[in-house]
N, C-alpha and C positions, 0 to 999 in steps of 0.2 A: 420681536419681543426678547428673544434670547440674546441678540446683539446688544440691546439696551441694558440687559442685566449684566452682561459681560463688561460693558463700559463702567457700570456702577461698581462692580466688583473691583475693577482695576483702580478706580478712584478711591474706593474705601481702603484698599490695600496700601496705597500711597499715604493716605491720611493716617492709618494705623501705624505705619512705619515711622512717620514723622512724629506722632505723639509718643511712641515708645522711645525714640531717640531723644526727645525733649525731657523725658523722665530720667535719663541716665544720671546716676549719682556716683560720686567717687571715681574720678578718672584715674587711669593707671591699671596695670595688670594685677597689682597687689590685692585690690578689692575683688577681683574676679574669683580667686581661689580661697576665699574665706577671710581675707583681711579687710579691715575697715568697717566691720559690722558691729562695732562695740557700742554704738549709740543708737537710740531709738528716738524718732521724732514723728510728730503727726503732720499730715499734709494740711497746709493752709494756703489760702489765697489762690494764686494762679496755679500752683502745683496741684491743688485739689481739683480745680476745674479741668486741668489737662488729664488728670487721672480718671475723672468721671467721663469726660469726652472719649477717652480711650475705650472704656468699657462699653459705652453707647455705640461707638464705631464697630467694635468687635461683634456686638449683638446684631447690628444691622448687617454686617458682612455675613454672619451665619444665616440670617433670615434670607438674604438675597441668594446665597448659595443653595439653600433648600428650595427656594422658588425657581432657581435655574434648572434644578434637577427635575422638578415636577412638570 
């Protein structure tokens, strides 16, 4: 059981990493330290789906982590 939960955690960690990298906006180091944040836009289409899937994956990861402890 614990090995199955560990495999699920690893898979979810890879998925979360991929989703976060897909959401990266504003390439370059200038946006890292405060630059490039002058505009606001809403998430639409695929960007919104990836954002929601990221949240779902994080919640699943947390639940599997708690289940692995118990």
